[in-house]
Biopython code that builds the backbone (N, CA, C, O; Angstrom):
import numpy as np
from Bio.PDB.StructureBuilder import StructureBuilder

atoms = [
    (1, "MET", "N", (141.981, 215.713, -11.388)),
    (1, "MET", "CA", (143.273, 215.094, -11.629)),
    (1, "MET", "C", (144.302, 216.187, -11.916)),
    (1, "MET", "O", (144.031, 217.083, -12.716)),
    (2, "PRO", "N", (145.485, 216.134, -11.277)),
    (2, "PRO", "CA", (146.506, 217.166, -11.499)),
    (2, "PRO", "C", (147.012, 217.150, -12.943)),
    (2, "PRO", "O", (147.074, 216.106, -13.592)),
    (3, "LYS", "N", (147.366, 218.332, -13.414)),
    (3, "LYS", "CA", (147.903, 218.470, -14.770)),
    (3, "LYS", "C", (149.335, 217.935, -14.806)),
    (3, "LYS", "O", (150.130, 218.235, -13.915)),
    (4, "LYS", "N", (149.667, 217.142, -15.830)),
    (4, "LYS", "CA", (151.014, 216.600, -15.990)),
    (4, "LYS", "C", (151.929, 217.714, -16.488)),
    (4, "LYS", "O", (151.590, 218.430, -17.431)),
    (5, "ILE", "N", (153.076, 217.855, -15.857)),
    (5, "ILE", "CA", (154.054, 218.870, -16.255)),
    (5, "ILE", "C", (155.083, 218.210, -17.163)),
    (5, "ILE", "O", (155.757, 217.264, -16.756)),
    (6, "ASN", "N", (155.205, 218.701, -18.376)),
    (6, "ASN", "CA", (156.194, 218.182, -19.309)),
    (6, "ASN", "C", (157.562, 218.766, -18.986)),
    (6, "ASN", "O", (157.680, 219.925, -18.586)),
    (7, "ASN", "N", (158.594, 217.943, -19.166)),
    (7, "ASN", "CA", (159.985, 218.371, -18.956)),
    (7, "ASN", "C", (160.180, 219.020, -17.590)),
    (7, "ASN", "O", (160.763, 220.099, -17.481)),
    (8, "ILE", "N", (159.692, 218.361, -16.567)),
    (8, "ILE", "CA", (159.733, 218.938, -15.222)),
    (8, "ILE", "C", (161.163, 219.220, -14.760)),
    (8, "ILE", "O", (161.394, 220.194, -14.045)),
    (9, "HIS", "N", (162.130, 218.379, -15.159)),
    (9, "HIS", "CA", (163.517, 218.601, -14.745)),
    (9, "HIS", "C", (164.058, 219.900, -15.344)),
    (9, "HIS", "O", (164.802, 220.621, -14.680)),
    (10, "ASP", "N", (163.688, 220.208, -16.602)),
    (10, "ASP", "CA", (164.112, 221.465, -17.221)),
    (10, "ASP", "C", (163.489, 222.655, -16.510)),
    (10, "ASP", "O", (164.174, 223.626, -16.186)),
    (11, "LYS", "N", (162.196, 222.573, -16.273)),
    (11, "LYS", "CA", (161.493, 223.688, -15.634)),
    (11, "LYS", "C", (162.014, 223.930, -14.215)),
    (11, "LYS", "O", (162.153, 225.076, -13.787)),
    (12, "PHE", "N", (162.301, 222.840, -13.485)),
    (12, "PHE", "CA", (162.837, 222.975, -12.134)),
    (12, "PHE", "C", (164.181, 223.704, -12.163)),
    (12, "PHE", "O", (164.408, 224.628, -11.381)),
    (13, "PHE", "N", (165.070, 223.287, -13.065)),
    (13, "PHE", "CA", (166.380, 223.916, -13.144)),
    (13, "PHE", "C", (166.251, 225.393, -13.502)),
    (13, "PHE", "O", (166.941, 226.230, -12.921)),
    (14, "ILE", "N", (165.383, 225.720, -14.442)),
    (14, "ILE", "CA", (165.205, 227.112, -14.876)),
    (14, "ILE", "C", (164.737, 227.987, -13.713)),
    (14, "ILE", "O", (165.200, 229.116, -13.554)),
    (15, "VAL", "N", (163.826, 227.466, -12.909)),
    (15, "VAL", "CA", (163.333, 228.221, -11.750)),
    (15, "VAL", "C", (164.446, 228.391, -10.712)),
    (15, "VAL", "O", (164.604, 229.474, -10.149)),
    (16, "VAL", "N", (165.207, 227.343, -10.460)),
    (16, "VAL", "CA", (166.281, 227.404, -9.459)),
    (16, "VAL", "C", (167.372, 228.381, -9.891)),
    (16, "VAL", "O", (167.818, 229.203, -9.091)),
    (17, "ILE", "N", (167.803, 228.297, -11.146)),
    (17, "ILE", "CA", (168.928, 229.120, -11.619)),
    (17, "ILE", "C", (168.507, 230.582, -11.816)),
    (17, "ILE", "O", (169.367, 231.457, -11.911)),
    (18, "ALA", "N", (167.211, 230.856, -11.878)),
    (18, "ALA", "CA", (166.737, 232.240, -12.022)),
    (18, "ALA", "C", (167.033, 233.068, -10.775)),
    (18, "ALA", "O", (167.125, 234.293, -10.848)),
    (19, "ASP", "N", (167.179, 232.405, -9.639)),
    (19, "ASP", "CA", (167.554, 233.104, -8.414)),
    (19, "ASP", "C", (169.039, 233.446, -8.490)),
    (19, "ASP", "O", (169.867, 232.559, -8.695)),
    (20, "LYS", "N", (169.380, 234.716, -8.327)),
    (20, "LYS", "CA", (170.757, 235.174, -8.517)),
    (20, "LYS", "C", (171.751, 234.437, -7.617)),
    (20, "LYS", "O", (172.815, 234.034, -8.087)),
    (21, "GLN", "N", (171.432, 234.257, -6.352)),
    (21, "GLN", "CA", (172.367, 233.574, -5.458)),
    (21, "GLN", "C", (172.551, 232.114, -5.857)),
    (21, "GLN", "O", (173.658, 231.583, -5.771)),
    (22, "ASN", "N", (171.473, 231.462, -6.293)),
    (22, "ASN", "CA", (171.603, 230.086, -6.780)),
    (22, "ASN", "C", (172.509, 230.032, -8.005)),
    (22, "ASN", "O", (173.332, 229.127, -8.138)),
    (23, "ALA", "N", (172.352, 231.006, -8.895)),
    (23, "ALA", "CA", (173.186, 231.043, -10.104)),
    (23, "ALA", "C", (174.655, 231.246, -9.733)),
    (23, "ALA", "O", (175.534, 230.588, -10.289)),
    (24, "ILE", "N", (174.918, 232.153, -8.798)),
    (24, "ILE", "CA", (176.296, 232.386, -8.343)),
    (24, "ILE", "C", (176.872, 231.105, -7.739)),
    (24, "ILE", "O", (178.001, 230.724, -8.048)),
    (25, "ASP", "N", (176.102, 230.447, -6.885)),
    (25, "ASP", "CA", (176.570, 229.207, -6.258)),
    (25, "ASP", "C", (176.824, 228.125, -7.300)),
    (25, "ASP", "O", (177.795, 227.376, -7.193)),
    (26, "PHE", "N", (175.957, 228.039, -8.310)),
    (26, "PHE", "CA", (176.124, 227.048, -9.376)),
    (26, "PHE", "C", (177.416, 227.308, -10.142)),
    (26, "PHE", "O", (178.196, 226.386, -10.384)),
    (27, "LEU", "N", (177.642, 228.565, -10.523)),
    (27, "LEU", "CA", (178.856, 228.898, -11.265)),
    (27, "LEU", "C", (180.104, 228.623, -10.437)),
    (27, "LEU", "O", (181.091, 228.104, -10.957)),
    (28, "LYS", "N", (180.066, 228.967, -9.156)),
    (28, "LYS", "CA", (181.222, 228.708, -8.285)),
    (28, "LYS", "C", (181.500, 227.211, -8.151)),
    (28, "LYS", "O", (182.651, 226.797, -8.015)),
    (29, "ALA", "N", (180.456, 226.417, -8.189)),
    (29, "ALA", "CA", (180.619, 224.970, -8.037)),
    (29, "ALA", "C", (181.116, 224.296, -9.309)),
    (29, "ALA", "O", (181.826, 223.292, -9.240)),
    (30, "PHE", "N", (180.749, 224.842, -10.485)),
    (30, "PHE", "CA", (181.021, 224.115, -11.717)),
    (30, "PHE", "C", (182.013, 224.759, -12.678)),
    (30, "PHE", "O", (182.529, 224.077, -13.564)),
    (31, "LEU", "N", (182.293, 226.037, -12.530)),
    (31, "LEU", "CA", (183.282, 226.650, -13.416)),
    (31, "LEU", "C", (184.684, 226.437, -12.854)),
    (31, "LEU", "O", (184.879, 226.470, -11.639)),
    (32, "PRO", "N", (185.652, 226.222, -13.729)),
    (32, "PRO", "CA", (187.038, 226.099, -13.247)),
    (32, "PRO", "C", (187.484, 227.412, -12.600)),
    (32, "PRO", "O", (187.058, 228.490, -13.013)),
    (33, "SER", "N", (188.340, 227.314, -11.591)),
    (33, "SER", "CA", (188.791, 228.507, -10.869)),
    (33, "SER", "C", (189.490, 229.495, -11.802)),
    (33, "SER", "O", (189.401, 230.705, -11.592)),
    (34, "GLU", "N", (190.189, 228.997, -12.836)),
    (34, "GLU", "CA", (190.865, 229.886, -13.786)),
    (34, "GLU", "C", (189.855, 230.791, -14.505)),
    (34, "GLU", "O", (190.170, 231.938, -14.820)),
    (35, "LEU", "N", (188.678, 230.294, -14.756)),
    (35, "LEU", "CA", (187.640, 231.099, -15.399)),
    (35, "LEU", "C", (186.949, 231.997, -14.382)),
    (35, "LEU", "O", (186.706, 233.172, -14.654)),
    (36, "LEU", "N", (186.636, 231.456, -13.226)),
    (36, "LEU", "CA", (185.987, 232.265, -12.184)),
    (36, "LEU", "C", (186.809, 233.490, -11.819)),
    (36, "LEU", "O", (186.254, 234.546, -11.516)),
    (37, "ASP", "N", (188.140, 233.352, -11.846)),
    (37, "ASP", "CA", (189.026, 234.465, -11.495)),
    (37, "ASP", "C", (188.937, 235.624, -12.490)),
    (37, "ASP", "O", (189.405, 236.723, -12.193)),
    (38, "LEU", "N", (188.352, 235.398, -13.647)),
    (38, "LEU", "CA", (188.212, 236.442, -14.671)),
    (38, "LEU", "C", (186.870, 237.161, -14.593)),
    (38, "LEU", "O", (186.678, 238.191, -15.240)),
    (39, "LEU", "N", (185.945, 236.627, -13.807)),
    (39, "LEU", "CA", (184.568, 237.117, -13.803)),
    (39, "LEU", "C", (184.235, 237.973, -12.592)),
    (39, "LEU", "O", (184.700, 237.717, -11.482)),
    (40, "ASP", "N", (183.412, 239.002, -12.830)),
    (40, "ASP", "CA", (182.788, 239.738, -11.733)),
    (40, "ASP", "C", (181.501, 238.987, -11.420)),
    (40, "ASP", "O", (180.429, 239.341, -11.910)),
    (41, "ILE", "N", (181.617, 237.961, -10.610)),
    (41, "ILE", "CA", (180.521, 237.018, -10.374)),
    (41, "ILE", "C", (179.273, 237.696, -9.814)),
    (41, "ILE", "O", (178.161, 237.202, -10.001)),
    (42, "ASN", "N", (179.453, 238.823, -9.130)),
    (42, "ASN", "CA", (178.290, 239.521, -8.562)),
    (42, "ASN", "C", (177.533, 240.361, -9.577)),
    (42, "ASN", "O", (176.479, 240.912, -9.262)),
    (43, "SER", "N", (178.064, 240.466, -10.804)),
    (43, "SER", "CA", (177.398, 241.269, -11.836)),
    (43, "SER", "C", (176.446, 240.446, -12.698)),
    (43, "SER", "O", (175.884, 240.965, -13.663)),
    (44, "ILE", "N", (176.259, 239.173, -12.364)),
    (44, "ILE", "CA", (175.470, 238.312, -13.252)),
    (44, "ILE", "C", (174.012, 238.737, -13.334)),
    (44, "ILE", "O", (173.425, 239.232, -12.372)),
    (45, "ASN", "N", (173.455, 238.526, -14.510)),
    (45, "ASN", "CA", (172.030, 238.728, -14.775)),
    (45, "ASN", "C", (171.558, 237.630, -15.698)),
    (45, "ASN", "O", (172.276, 237.223, -16.611)),
    (46, "ASN", "N", (170.352, 237.151, -15.461)),
    (46, "ASN", "CA", (169.763, 236.164, -16.358)),
    (46, "ASN", "C", (169.280, 236.851, -17.621)),
    (46, "ASN", "O", (168.762, 237.967, -17.580)),
    (47, "GLU", "N", (169.457, 236.171, -18.742)),
    (47, "GLU", "CA", (169.075, 236.695, -20.053)),
    (47, "GLU", "C", (167.932, 235.872, -20.636)),
    (47, "GLU", "O", (167.568, 234.816, -20.119)),
    (48, "LYS", "N", (167.386, 236.388, -21.719)),
    (48, "LYS", "CA", (166.357, 235.682, -22.475)),
    (48, "LYS", "C", (166.916, 234.338, -22.936)),
    (48, "LYS", "O", (168.077, 234.256, -23.338)),
    (49, "THR", "N", (166.104, 233.289, -22.881)),
    (49, "THR", "CA", (166.611, 231.957, -23.218)),
    (49, "THR", "C", (165.914, 231.322, -24.413)),
    (49, "THR", "O", (166.113, 230.137, -24.681)),
    (50, "SER", "N", (165.104, 232.083, -25.130)),
    (50, "SER", "CA", (164.474, 231.517, -26.325)),
    (50, "SER", "C", (164.881, 232.335, -27.544)),
    (50, "SER", "O", (165.037, 233.555, -27.477)),
    (51, "PHE", "N", (165.044, 231.638, -28.643)),
    (51, "PHE", "CA", (165.476, 232.262, -29.885)),
    (51, "PHE", "C", (164.608, 231.750, -31.016)),
    (51, "PHE", "O", (164.086, 230.637, -30.958)),
    (52, "THR", "N", (164.459, 232.561, -32.038)),
    (52, "THR", "CA", (163.753, 232.124, -33.233)),
    (52, "THR", "C", (164.786, 231.797, -34.294)),
    (52, "THR", "O", (165.539, 232.664, -34.738)),
    (53, "ALA", "N", (164.809, 230.535, -34.694)),
    (53, "ALA", "CA", (165.749, 230.072, -35.708)),
    (53, "ALA", "C", (165.347, 230.620, -37.070)),
    (53, "ALA", "O", (164.209, 231.051, -37.255)),
    (54, "PRO", "N", (166.285, 230.607, -38.035)),
    (54, "PRO", "CA", (165.955, 231.104, -39.379)),
    (54, "PRO", "C", (164.726, 230.430, -40.000)),
    (54, "PRO", "O", (164.026, 231.047, -40.803)),
    (55, "ASN", "N", (164.459, 229.179, -39.636)),
    (55, "ASN", "CA", (163.271, 228.490, -40.171)),
    (55, "ASN", "C", (162.023, 228.774, -39.333)),
    (55, "ASN", "O", (160.999, 228.108, -39.492)),
    (56, "LEU", "N", (162.112, 229.771, -38.434)),
    (56, "LEU", "CA", (161.047, 230.238, -37.546)),
    (56, "LEU", "C", (160.705, 229.255, -36.427)),
    (56, "LEU", "O", (159.690, 229.415, -35.749)),
    (57, "GLU", "N", (161.538, 228.250, -36.234)),
    (57, "GLU", "CA", (161.365, 227.322, -35.124)),
    (57, "GLU", "C", (161.869, 227.995, -33.853)),
    (57, "GLU", "O", (162.897, 228.673, -33.872)),
    (58, "GLU", "N", (161.145, 227.810, -32.743)),
    (58, "GLU", "CA", (161.588, 228.384, -31.471)),
    (58, "GLU", "C", (162.568, 227.421, -30.816)),
    (58, "GLU", "O", (162.306, 226.223, -30.719)),
    (59, "VAL", "N", (163.707, 227.959, -30.364)),
    (59, "VAL", "CA", (164.775, 227.178, -29.748)),
    (59, "VAL", "C", (164.978, 227.713, -28.337)),
    (59, "VAL", "O", (164.975, 228.924, -28.115)),
    (60, "PHE", "N", (165.156, 226.794, -27.381)),
    (60, "PHE", "CA", (165.318, 227.191, -25.988)),
    (60, "PHE", "C", (166.667, 226.744, -25.449)),
    (60, "PHE", "O", (167.167, 225.670, -25.785)),
    (61, "SER", "N", (167.239, 227.587, -24.611)),
    (61, "SER", "CA", (168.445, 227.239, -23.871)),
    (61, "SER", "C", (168.031, 227.145, -22.407)),
    (61, "SER", "O", (167.101, 227.834, -21.988)),
    (62, "ASP", "N", (168.704, 226.308, -21.624)),
    (62, "ASP", "CA", (168.311, 226.157, -20.224)),
    (62, "ASP", "C", (168.520, 227.448, -19.441)),
    (62, "ASP", "O", (167.620, 227.899, -18.732)),
    (63, "ALA", "N", (169.693, 228.036, -19.567)),
    (63, "ALA", "CA", (169.968, 229.288, -18.865)),
    (63, "ALA", "C", (171.079, 230.031, -19.589)),
    (63, "ALA", "O", (172.053, 229.429, -20.041)),
    (64, "ILE", "N", (170.924, 231.332, -19.694)),
    (64, "ILE", "CA", (171.968, 232.189, -20.241)),
    (64, "ILE", "C", (172.181, 233.308, -19.230)),
    (64, "ILE", "O", (171.250, 234.014, -18.844)),
    (65, "ILE", "N", (173.435, 233.445, -18.815)),
    (65, "ILE", "CA", (173.780, 234.433, -17.800)),
    (65, "ILE", "C", (174.738, 235.436, -18.423)),
    (65, "ILE", "O", (175.709, 235.057, -19.078)),
    (66, "ASN", "N", (174.461, 236.709, -18.216)),
    (66, "ASN", "CA", (175.322, 237.802, -18.656)),
    (66, "ASN", "C", (176.229, 238.148, -17.478)),
    (66, "ASN", "O", (175.762, 238.267, -16.346)),
    (67, "CYS", "N", (177.517, 238.308, -17.744)),
    (67, "CYS", "CA", (178.464, 238.565, -16.654)),
    (67, "CYS", "C", (179.576, 239.482, -17.139)),
    (67, "CYS", "O", (180.051, 239.341, -18.266)),
    (68, "LYS", "N", (179.998, 240.429, -16.291)),
    (68, "LYS", "CA", (181.115, 241.313, -16.628)),
    (68, "LYS", "C", (182.441, 240.615, -16.343)),
    (68, "LYS", "O", (182.556, 239.782, -15.444)),
    (69, "LEU", "N", (183.435, 240.986, -17.143)),
    (69, "LEU", "CA", (184.800, 240.532, -16.891)),
    (69, "LEU", "C", (185.463, 241.505, -15.922)),
    (69, "LEU", "O", (185.207, 242.708, -15.985)),
    (70, "LEU", "N", (186.299, 241.009, -15.042)),
    (70, "LEU", "CA", (186.939, 241.866, -14.045)),
    (70, "LEU", "C", (187.938, 242.842, -14.656)),
    (70, "LEU", "O", (188.018, 243.986, -14.209)),
    (71, "ALA", "N", (188.692, 242.429, -15.652)),
    (71, "ALA", "CA", (189.773, 243.250, -16.197)),
    (71, "ALA", "C", (189.288, 244.325, -17.165)),
    (71, "ALA", "O", (190.083, 245.146, -17.623)),
    (72, "SER", "N", (188.007, 244.331, -17.479)),
    (72, "SER", "CA", (187.478, 245.317, -18.425)),
    (72, "SER", "C", (185.993, 245.511, -18.162)),
    (72, "SER", "O", (185.426, 244.908, -17.252)),
    (73, "GLU", "N", (185.384, 246.345, -18.957)),
    (73, "GLU", "CA", (183.933, 246.528, -18.860)),
    (73, "GLU", "C", (183.190, 245.598, -19.823)),
    (73, "GLU", "O", (181.966, 245.658, -19.941)),
    (74, "ASP", "N", (183.954, 244.735, -20.513)),
    (74, "ASP", "CA", (183.335, 243.787, -21.436)),
    (74, "ASP", "C", (182.462, 242.801, -20.670)),
    (74, "ASP", "O", (182.687, 242.514, -19.494)),
    (75, "GLU", "N", (181.468, 242.297, -21.374)),
    (75, "GLU", "CA", (180.570, 241.294, -20.810)),
    (75, "GLU", "C", (180.632, 240.038, -21.655)),
    (75, "GLU", "O", (180.951, 240.083, -22.843)),
    (76, "ILE", "N", (180.323, 238.921, -21.024)),
    (76, "ILE", "CA", (180.236, 237.652, -21.737)),
    (76, "ILE", "C", (178.899, 237.002, -21.407)),
    (76, "ILE", "O", (178.230, 237.371, -20.442)),
    (77, "TYR", "N", (178.532, 236.044, -22.216)),
    (77, "TYR", "CA", (177.380, 235.205, -21.921)),
    (77, "TYR", "C", (177.890, 233.847, -21.453)),
    (77, "TYR", "O", (178.844, 233.303, -22.009)),
    (78, "ILE", "N", (177.256, 233.321, -20.447)),
    (78, "ILE", "CA", (177.525, 231.960, -20.001)),
    (78, "ILE", "C", (176.252, 231.172, -20.269)),
    (78, "ILE", "O", (175.208, 231.427, -19.669)),
    (79, "SER", "N", (176.356, 230.219, -21.173)),
    (79, "SER", "CA", (175.215, 229.357, -21.492)),
    (79, "SER", "C", (175.318, 228.092, -20.659)),
    (79, "SER", "O", (176.346, 227.414, -20.657)),
    (80, "ILE", "N", (174.254, 227.788, -19.962)),
    (80, "ILE", "CA", (174.195, 226.555, -19.196)),
    (80, "ILE", "C", (173.227, 225.633, -19.924)),
    (80, "ILE", "O", (172.026, 225.894, -19.994)),
    (81, "LEU", "N", (173.767, 224.567, -20.455)),
    (81, "LEU", "CA", (172.984, 223.621, -21.238)),
    (81, "LEU", "C", (173.021, 222.264, -20.555)),
    (81, "LEU", "O", (174.067, 221.619, -20.489)),
    (82, "LEU", "N", (171.888, 221.842, -20.056)),
    (82, "LEU", "CA", (171.772, 220.517, -19.453)),
    (82, "LEU", "C", (170.898, 219.697, -20.387)),
    (82, "LEU", "O", (169.721, 220.004, -20.577)),
    (83, "GLU", "N", (171.462, 218.685, -20.951)),
    (83, "GLU", "CA", (170.727, 217.877, -21.920)),
    (83, "GLU", "C", (170.460, 216.503, -21.311)),
    (83, "GLU", "O", (171.390, 215.761, -20.993)),
    (84, "HIS", "N", (169.194, 216.180, -21.155)),
    (84, "HIS", "CA", (168.773, 214.904, -20.565)),
    (84, "HIS", "C", (168.405, 213.958, -21.701)),
    (84, "HIS", "O", (167.505, 214.247, -22.490)),
    (85, "LYS", "N", (169.089, 212.850, -21.780)),
    (85, "LYS", "CA", (168.822, 211.869, -22.833)),
    (85, "LYS", "C", (168.510, 210.527, -22.184)),
    (85, "LYS", "O", (169.233, 210.075, -21.296)),
    (86, "SER", "N", (167.436, 209.896, -22.631)),
    (86, "SER", "CA", (167.112, 208.562, -22.116)),
    (86, "SER", "C", (167.885, 207.486, -22.875)),
    (86, "SER", "O", (168.058, 206.370, -22.384)),
    (87, "ILE", "N", (168.345, 207.831, -24.071)),
    (87, "ILE", "CA", (169.187, 206.913, -24.844)),
    (87, "ILE", "C", (170.366, 207.700, -25.403)),
    (87, "ILE", "O", (170.278, 208.913, -25.594)),
    (88, "LYS", "N", (171.466, 207.005, -25.662)),
    (88, "LYS", "CA", (172.646, 207.663, -26.210)),
    (88, "LYS", "C", (172.373, 208.077, -27.652)),
    (88, "LYS", "O", (171.924, 207.276, -28.472)),
    (89, "GLU", "N", (172.651, 209.339, -27.941)),
    (89, "GLU", "CA", (172.506, 209.867, -29.298)),
    (89, "GLU", "C", (173.855, 210.399, -29.756)),
    (89, "GLU", "O", (174.496, 211.172, -29.043)),
    (90, "GLU", "N", (174.283, 209.993, -30.928)),
    (90, "GLU", "CA", (175.602, 210.382, -31.427)),
    (90, "GLU", "C", (175.688, 211.861, -31.804)),
    (90, "GLU", "O", (176.783, 212.422, -31.818)),
    (91, "ASN", "N", (174.577, 212.496, -32.104)),
    (91, "ASN", "CA", (174.617, 213.874, -32.600)),
    (91, "ASN", "C", (174.367, 214.924, -31.525)),
    (91, "ASN", "O", (174.167, 216.095, -31.846)),
    (92, "THR", "N", (174.374, 214.531, -30.268)),
    (92, "THR", "CA", (174.131, 215.487, -29.178)),
    (92, "THR", "C", (175.100, 216.667, -29.201)),
    (92, "THR", "O", (174.656, 217.794, -28.981)),
    (93, "PRO", "N", (176.409, 216.473, -29.457)),
    (93, "PRO", "CA", (177.300, 217.643, -29.509)),
    (93, "PRO", "C", (176.866, 218.669, -30.554)),
    (93, "PRO", "O", (177.031, 219.869, -30.339)),
    (94, "PHE", "N", (176.322, 218.223, -31.662)),
    (94, "PHE", "CA", (175.853, 219.161, -32.693)),
    (94, "PHE", "C", (174.584, 219.872, -32.242)),
    (94, "PHE", "O", (174.363, 221.031, -32.591)),
    (95, "GLN", "N", (173.753, 219.186, -31.472)),
    (95, "GLN", "CA", (172.556, 219.812, -30.919)),
    (95, "GLN", "C", (172.968, 220.940, -29.977)),
    (95, "GLN", "O", (172.404, 222.033, -30.029)),
    (96, "LEU", "N", (173.954, 220.674, -29.115)),
    (96, "LEU", "CA", (174.429, 221.704, -28.184)),
    (96, "LEU", "C", (175.082, 222.860, -28.934)),
    (96, "LEU", "O", (174.903, 224.021, -28.567)),
    (97, "LEU", "N", (175.838, 222.543, -29.981)),
    (97, "LEU", "CA", (176.463, 223.580, -30.807)),
    (97, "LEU", "C", (175.411, 224.480, -31.455)),
    (97, "LEU", "O", (175.610, 225.689, -31.571)),
    (98, "SER", "N", (174.295, 223.888, -31.876)),
    (98, "SER", "CA", (173.242, 224.695, -32.504)),
    (98, "SER", "C", (172.637, 225.681, -31.512)),
    (98, "SER", "O", (172.268, 226.790, -31.896)),
    (99, "TYR", "N", (172.529, 225.288, -30.222)),
    (99, "TYR", "CA", (172.018, 226.225, -29.213)),
    (99, "TYR", "C", (172.915, 227.454, -29.113)),
    (99, "TYR", "O", (172.430, 228.583, -29.041)),
    (100, "LEU", "N", (174.231, 227.223, -29.110)),
    (100, "LEU", "CA", (175.172, 228.337, -29.036)),
    (100, "LEU", "C", (175.105, 229.199, -30.298)),
    (100, "LEU", "O", (175.156, 230.426, -30.224)),
    (101, "ALA", "N", (174.990, 228.544, -31.452)),
    (101, "ALA", "CA", (174.904, 229.281, -32.716)),
    (101, "ALA", "C", (173.665, 230.169, -32.753)),
    (101, "ALA", "O", (173.721, 231.281, -33.277)),
    (102, "HIS", "N", (172.561, 229.700, -32.211)),
    (102, "HIS", "CA", (171.339, 230.518, -32.188)),
    (102, "HIS", "C", (171.547, 231.781, -31.360)),
    (102, "HIS", "O", (170.998, 232.833, -31.689)),
    (103, "GLY", "N", (172.324, 231.691, -30.302)),
    (103, "GLY", "CA", (172.631, 232.878, -29.496)),
    (103, "GLY", "C", (173.400, 233.905, -30.300)),
    (103, "GLY", "O", (173.112, 235.100, -30.223)),
    (104, "TYR", "N", (174.388, 233.446, -31.079)),
    (104, "TYR", "CA", (175.146, 234.372, -31.929)),
    (104, "TYR", "C", (174.272, 234.925, -33.048)),
    (104, "TYR", "O", (174.385, 236.103, -33.388)),
    (105, "GLN", "N", (173.405, 234.098, -33.625)),
    (105, "GLN", "CA", (172.504, 234.581, -34.677)),
    (105, "GLN", "C", (171.578, 235.663, -34.144)),
    (105, "GLN", "O", (171.273, 236.625, -34.849)),
    (106, "GLU", "N", (171.133, 235.513, -32.915)),
    (106, "GLU", "CA", (170.265, 236.523, -32.291)),
    (106, "GLU", "C", (171.012, 237.845, -32.135)),
    (106, "GLU", "O", (170.444, 238.909, -32.382)),
    (107, "GLN", "N", (172.281, 237.786, -31.729)),
    (107, "GLN", "CA", (173.083, 239.003, -31.605)),
    (107, "GLN", "C", (173.256, 239.669, -32.968)),
    (107, "GLN", "O", (173.139, 240.888, -33.088)),
    (108, "LEU", "N", (173.532, 238.874, -33.983)),
    (108, "LEU", "CA", (173.705, 239.421, -35.338)),
    (108, "LEU", "C", (172.405, 240.060, -35.834)),
    (108, "LEU", "O", (172.420, 241.143, -36.420)),
    (109, "LYS", "N", (171.288, 239.382, -35.592)),
    (109, "LYS", "CA", (169.989, 239.897, -36.014)),
    (109, "LYS", "C", (169.688, 241.238, -35.346)),
    (109, "LYS", "O", (169.111, 242.133, -35.964)),
    (110, "ASN", "N", (170.085, 241.367, -34.080)),
    (110, "ASN", "CA", (169.833, 242.608, -33.340)),
    (110, "ASN", "C", (170.917, 243.669, -33.555)),
    (110, "ASN", "O", (170.846, 244.762, -32.992)),
    (111, "LYS", "N", (171.919, 243.336, -34.374)),
    (111, "LYS", "CA", (172.988, 244.271, -34.733)),
    (111, "LYS", "C", (173.678, 244.867, -33.503)),
    (111, "LYS", "O", (173.917, 246.071, -33.417)),
    (112, "VAL", "N", (173.989, 243.972, -32.554)),
    (112, "VAL", "CA", (174.713, 244.383, -31.361)),
    (112, "VAL", "C", (176.134, 243.839, -31.439)),
    (112, "VAL", "O", (176.411, 242.888, -32.171)),
    (113, "LYS", "N", (177.032, 244.459, -30.670)),
    (113, "LYS", "CA", (178.408, 243.967, -30.616)),
    (113, "LYS", "C", (178.378, 242.533, -30.068)),
    (113, "LYS", "O", (177.766, 242.259, -29.035)),
    (114, "LEU", "N", (179.051, 241.631, -30.782)),
    (114, "LEU", "CA", (179.047, 240.231, -30.376)),
    (114, "LEU", "C", (179.761, 240.061, -29.036)),
    (114, "LEU", "O", (180.830, 240.626, -28.803)),
    (115, "LYS", "N", (179.138, 239.266, -28.162)),
    (115, "LYS", "CA", (179.738, 238.893, -26.885)),
    (115, "LYS", "C", (180.115, 237.424, -26.960)),
    (115, "LYS", "O", (179.429, 236.615, -27.583)),
    (116, "ILE", "N", (181.208, 237.108, -26.318)),
    (116, "ILE", "CA", (181.620, 235.701, -26.248)),
    (116, "ILE", "C", (180.578, 234.950, -25.445)),
    (116, "ILE", "O", (180.704, 233.741, -25.247)),
]
sb = StructureBuilder()
sb.init_structure("model")
sb.init_model(0)
sb.init_chain("A")
sb.init_seg("    ")
for serial, (resi, resn, name, xyz) in enumerate(atoms, 1):
    if name == "N":
        sb.init_residue(resn, " ", resi, " ")
    sb.init_atom(name, np.array(xyz, "f"), 0.0, 1.0, " ", f" {name:<3s}", serial, name[0])
structure = sb.get_structure()
């Protein structure tokens, strides 16, 4: 009997977005043109997507892409968060906010210059 894959939609997206050209196409399709015009879209790289929270719980983000800005050598992170809910939950925005906060906590823990 085949093994059941948990969260298959998440795993599928992670595999698809890991391909650089797929990631570029995704960003071109979903980011506003005003933002795309600021990015060196060909400089993107996939980043680590798991973080250890202060309570030692492991937290995952769907995709985090590192990208250079065109007007400078600065880099930003683009977090792609796809949240699948079978029922409406009122606290989903706070769940998404916590994913972003974990990314900043990881930067602080590693004592690196914070990236947007």
